[in-house]
C-alpha positions, 0 to 999 in steps of 0.5 A: 109414709106416703105424701097423701098420708101426711096431708092434713085433710086426709086420713088413711083407713084399712079394713080387711081387703079395703084400703081408703084415703078420705077427707077427715071432714067427711069421715062420719058421713062416709061411715054412716053411708057404709062406704068404708065397708068392704063390698059396698062401693063395688055393689053401688057401682054395679048398679050403674045409677050414675052418668054413663062413661068409660067407667061405672059411676054412681051418685051417693047421698050423704048425711046433710041436706043436698050433699052427694058424692059422685062415685067413679070406678077407675079403669084402664084406658087405651090399649090396656083397657080391654086387657085389664079393665078395672083391675089395678096392681095396687090402690095407688092410682086412686091415691094419686088422683085424690092428691092431685085433685086436692092440690088443684082445689087448694089452689082455687082451680075449678075442679070438684072437691075430692072426698074419698078413694078406695082400693079393694083387694079381689086377689093377691096384687089385684085391686078394684079402685074407685074415687069419689068427689062432691057431686056438681049439682045442676051441672052437665058435661059438654056432651049433655050440654050440646045435646040439650041445645036446639039448632036455632040457638046453638051459636048463642048458647055455645059461644059463652060455654066456649069462652068459659071452657077456654078460661078454665083450661088456661087456668089449669095450664097456668097452674102446671096441670096437664089433664091428659084426657081433655075432652067434652065429657070431662068438662062440666058446665053449670049456671051459678049466680048468673054466670056460666062456669066450667069445671074440669073433672076426672084427673086420673091421667093428669100430672103436675109440672113446673110449666106446661109448655106450648107442645103440651098445651097444643096437644091438650087443646087439639084433643079437646077440639077432636072431641068436638069434631067427633060430634059432627057439628056444622063446620061453621059452628065449630069454627065459631066455638073454636074462635071464642075458646081461643080468645078466652084461652089466650087472653091477649097473649100473642106470644103464646098464640104464635107458639101454639099456631106453630105446632098446629100443622103437626097436630092436624096430622093427628086430627086427619088420622082420627077423622079416619078412625071416626069414619071407620067406627061410624061405618061399623055401627048398626044403622 
């Protein structure tokens, strides 16, 4: 029996070509929304009504006032993306992400609550996999956040967001979580009780380790920094945001700061390479 099958919160369901793991608390609501019937989830994802990203998404209402799911199809990233797209050899990838996200949520970390993952067989050894979490109401990801800010107010708005993001990423790393795909689109910001919160989402490449060392911390931080550079923001604004983020992330931990600083020269080589790639891609875009 798989580890998630033993988790008290999750139930395994098989119906024809569909294999699902779901939070028991939401079983009746998922049944009422027909999300456990073969073909329904894929039909919803094809409509593409949710936020635009690497994978198809949809926002699905459930029974209950204001209860909605953020449904996301899982796709291969990197060089495998164009080759395999959204086809997986088994539904295990979704189960792994569901379990990891549930573990982080159980530890009180700022992540969405996982509700469901489904793998639907489309051919022998070929599955389309999706995962659903509770929708984060009144939130927007980092890309939306930046695009919503008028230039005269950028610094005053970005500074608190950078501090909030720094605290969230530090909490994840201290808990042993390596996100694996940390960028602006995978950080969601929302106002709650007068405070700005940052919630990390999309853990399909994440892993848990006993200790996140300085190498992995620096790699994650530089990946996030590259996603900021890619937006072509003014350099003084980027420096200000970086300073606020690092101050919140380090929280006075000078030892960790020195370890990260020692690895920056190597990471700058990656940044230089990515700058070239960004320039090439922009040059190829239609004007």
